[in-house]
C-alpha positions in Angstrom: 130.5 65.3 -10.7 130.0 63.0 -13.7 127.7 64.1 -16.4 126.6 61.9 -19.6 124.6 63.5 -22.4 122.9 61.6 -25.2 121.9 63.7 -28.1 118.1 64.0 -28.6 118.2 63.1 -32.1 119.5 59.6 -31.3 116.6 57.2 -31.2 117.1 54.5 -28.7 114.6 51.7 -28.9 113.3 50.7 -25.4 111.4 47.6 -24.9 107.7 48.6 -24.3 106.1 47.8 -21.0 103.8 44.7 -21.1 100.7 45.9 -19.0 97.7 44.3 -18.7 94.3 46.0 -18.4 93.0 46.5 -14.8 91.2 43.7 -13.3 87.5 43.8 -14.5 88.2 46.4 -17.4 87.2 45.7 -20.7 90.0 45.2 -23.2 89.4 47.7 -26.2 89.2 45.8 -29.5 91.8 45.9 -32.0 90.9 48.8 -34.6 89.8 48.0 -38.0 92.6 48.0 -40.6 93.3 51.2 -42.4 93.0 51.3 -46.2 95.5 49.1 -47.9 96.6 47.4 -44.6 95.7 43.8 -44.1 94.1 42.7 -41.0 97.0 40.3 -40.3 99.5 43.3 -40.5 97.2 45.1 -38.0 97.1 42.1 -35.4 101.0 41.8 -35.7 101.5 45.5 -34.9 99.0 45.5 -32.1 100.8 42.8 -29.9 104.1 42.0 -28.4 105.0 38.4 -29.4 107.0 36.3 -26.9 108.5 33.1 -28.2 106.9 30.1 -26.1 108.0 27.1 -27.9 110.2 25.9 -30.9 110.1 22.5 -32.6 111.7 21.0 -35.7 109.8 19.1 -38.4 109.9 16.1 -36.4 108.3 17.8 -33.4 111.5 17.9 -31.3 112.2 20.9 -29.2 114.8 23.2 -30.8 116.8 24.2 -27.6 119.0 26.8 -29.2 115.8 29.0 -29.8 114.8 28.9 -26.1 117.6 30.4 -24.0 116.5 30.1 -20.3 115.3 33.3 -18.9 115.9 35.3 -22.1 113.0 34.6 -24.2 112.9 36.3 -27.6 110.1 39.1 -27.9 109.1 40.3 -31.4 107.5 43.8 -31.9 106.1 45.0 -35.3 106.4 48.7 -35.2 105.1 50.3 -38.5 107.3 48.7 -41.2 110.1 47.9 -38.6 110.6 44.7 -36.6 112.5 44.9 -33.4 113.5 41.7 -31.4 114.8 41.5 -27.7 115.9 38.4 -25.9 119.0 36.3 -26.5 122.0 38.4 -26.4 121.7 41.1 -28.7 118.8 43.5 -29.9 117.8 42.9 -33.5 116.1 45.5 -35.9 115.0 45.1 -39.6 112.1 45.7 -42.0 109.3 43.3 -42.6 106.5 42.8 -45.0 103.7 40.5 -46.0 104.4 39.4 -49.5 101.3 37.2 -50.0 98.5 35.8 -47.8 100.1 34.2 -44.9 103.7 34.8 -46.0 106.1 36.9 -43.9 109.3 38.3 -45.3 112.0 39.6 -42.8 114.8 41.7 -44.2 118.3 41.1 -42.8 118.4 42.0 -39.3 120.9 44.7 -38.1 122.2 43.7 -34.5 123.9 45.4 -31.4 127.3 43.8 -30.9 127.4 42.7 -27.2 129.3 39.7 -26.2 127.4 37.3 -24.2 127.6 33.6 -22.8 127.8 31.0 -25.6 124.2 29.8 -25.3 122.8 33.3 -25.8 125.2 34.1 -28.8 123.9 30.6 -30.2 120.3 31.6 -29.7 120.8 34.8 -31.8 122.5 32.9 -34.5 119.7 30.3 -34.6 117.1 32.9 -34.7 118.8 34.9 -37.4 119.0 31.7 -39.5 115.3 30.8 -38.8 114.1 34.0 -40.0 116.5 34.5 -43.1 113.6 33.0 -45.5 110.1 33.8 -46.1 108.0 32.2 -43.2 104.4 30.9 -43.3 102.6 33.0 -40.6 99.4 32.1 -38.8 97.5 34.1 -36.0 94.9 32.7 -33.6 93.0 35.6 -31.7 91.0 35.3 -28.4 91.8 35.8 -24.7 95.2 34.3 -25.3 96.4 35.4 -28.8 99.1 33.3 -30.3 101.4 33.6 -33.4 102.8 30.6 -35.3 105.7 30.9 -37.8 106.7 28.0 -39.9 110.4 28.3 -41.2 111.8 27.1 -44.6 113.4 24.4 -42.5 109.9 23.4 -41.2 110.7 24.6 -37.8 107.4 25.7 -35.9 107.9 28.9 -33.7 104.9 29.6 -31.4 104.6 33.1 -29.7 102.0 34.4 -27.1 100.6 37.9 -27.8 100.1 40.6 -25.3 98.4 43.9 -26.4 100.7 47.0 -26.9 99.9 50.1 -25.0 99.4 52.1 -28.3 96.7 49.5 -29.6 94.9 50.0 -26.3 95.2 53.6 -25.6 96.2 55.2 -29.1 99.2 57.4 -29.8 101.1 58.7 -26.7 102.0 62.1 -25.8 105.8 62.7 -26.0 107.0 64.6 -22.8 110.3 65.2 -21.1 110.8 65.0 -17.4 113.7 65.9 -15.2 114.1 63.6 -12.3 115.7 64.9 -9.1 118.6 63.2 -7.6 116.6 62.6 -4.5 113.1 61.3 -3.6 110.9 63.4 -1.5 108.1 62.5 1.2 104.7 62.2 -0.5 101.2 60.8 -0.2 101.0 57.6 -2.2 97.9 56.4 -4.3 97.0 54.2 -1.3 96.7 57.2 0.8 99.5 56.2 3.0 102.8 58.4 3.4 105.9 57.3 1.5 108.5 58.9 -0.7 108.2 59.5 -4.4 110.2 60.9 -7.4 110.6 64.6 -7.7 110.1 65.8 -11.2 109.6 68.7 -13.4 108.6 68.9 -17.1 110.8 70.5 -19.7 110.4 71.4 -23.2 112.7 71.2 -26.4 112.3 72.5 -29.9 112.5 70.4 -33.1 116.5 70.9 -33.0 116.8 69.4 -29.5 117.3 72.8 -27.7 115.7 73.5 -24.4 112.9 76.3 -24.8 111.1 78.2 -22.2 111.4 77.7 -18.4 111.0 74.3 -16.8 107.9 73.6 -15.0 107.5 73.6 -11.3 108.9 70.6 -9.2 106.3 68.3 -8.1 106.2 64.8 -6.4 105.5 62.0 -8.8 103.7 59.0 -7.1 103.4 56.8 -10.0 105.9 54.8 -11.9 107.9 55.0 -15.2 108.2 51.8 -17.1 111.7 51.0 -18.0 113.2 53.5 -15.6 114.9 52.7 -12.2 115.8 55.7 -10.0 119.3 55.7 -8.4 119.7 58.0 -5.3 122.1 60.7 -6.3 121.5 60.7 -9.9 119.7 63.4 -11.8 118.2 62.4 -15.1 116.3 63.9 -18.1 114.1 61.4 -19.5 112.0 61.2 -22.8 108.7 59.7 -21.9 105.7 58.4 -23.8 102.5 59.2 -21.8 99.4 57.2 -22.5 96.2 58.6 -21.3 93.4 56.1 -20.0 90.0 57.3 -20.8 88.1 56.7 -18.6 90.6 56.1 -16.1 90.1 52.7 -14.3 88.8 52.7 -10.8 91.7 52.7 -8.4 94.1 52.7 -11.3 96.3 55.5 -12.7 94.8 57.9 -15.3 98.1 57.7 -17.4 100.9 55.3 -18.1 104.4 56.6 -18.3 107.0 54.5 -20.4 110.6 55.5 -20.8 111.7 56.0 -24.3 115.0 57.5 -23.8 117.5 58.8 -21.2 118.6 62.2 -22.7 120.8 63.2 -19.8 122.2 61.5 -16.7 124.2 63.3 -14.0 125.7 62.1 -10.8 125.2 64.7 -8.1 127.5 64.9 -5.1 127.4 67.3 -2.1 123.7 68.1 -2.4 
């Protein structure tokens, strides 16, 4: 039996799920900015931004910034910017220093080794974002973000609403996922197999408190988590409540924030 523990105090950034509203459902409007916050900052935070095109000052495609199958995705979370795509995840601070000007602090990066094209993409992006950028956002059914670099490269991103901007602040919960699935009734009404989960509670120091909740079948999905038969997991989850729940859709969306404990179970 092999057990791996990750301390609760380590905050692992997990790419948020990109979930569109249910068909026919109205998309909630972006909320008005808080006092002292610009509308541009609010819009940046309310979307995931995926790089769709990059051209230089002469309109030529910048191939290094567009690695096939690994597009860059930017997320503005509070005062922190995170980027995934390419080879390594990148994190740094950001701020709007003047109307239409975005400054990104030096980015910290994970240190994975990848194929040359992905490493070159990381280097090209870091160089493009190293100096102040002109920023322009177009809202509507297909939001877009355009960044113009100091070298006059133009990076164009498509926007996807974040779950937080649609459903508000999530509730943080911990779920233990049993190593084996169980028979259950699926949302379609048909029989199938589901995860078996129970809720756990931890105090501010990361210590278990109180008894665990009862085991129950979980017929939904947890974005960012893939169950492996024979592996027991404790997951830190963000649960977004959908009010009112869409017809035929789930009342809540579960998104993995962190794998707290993972254990391979044999002989059970």
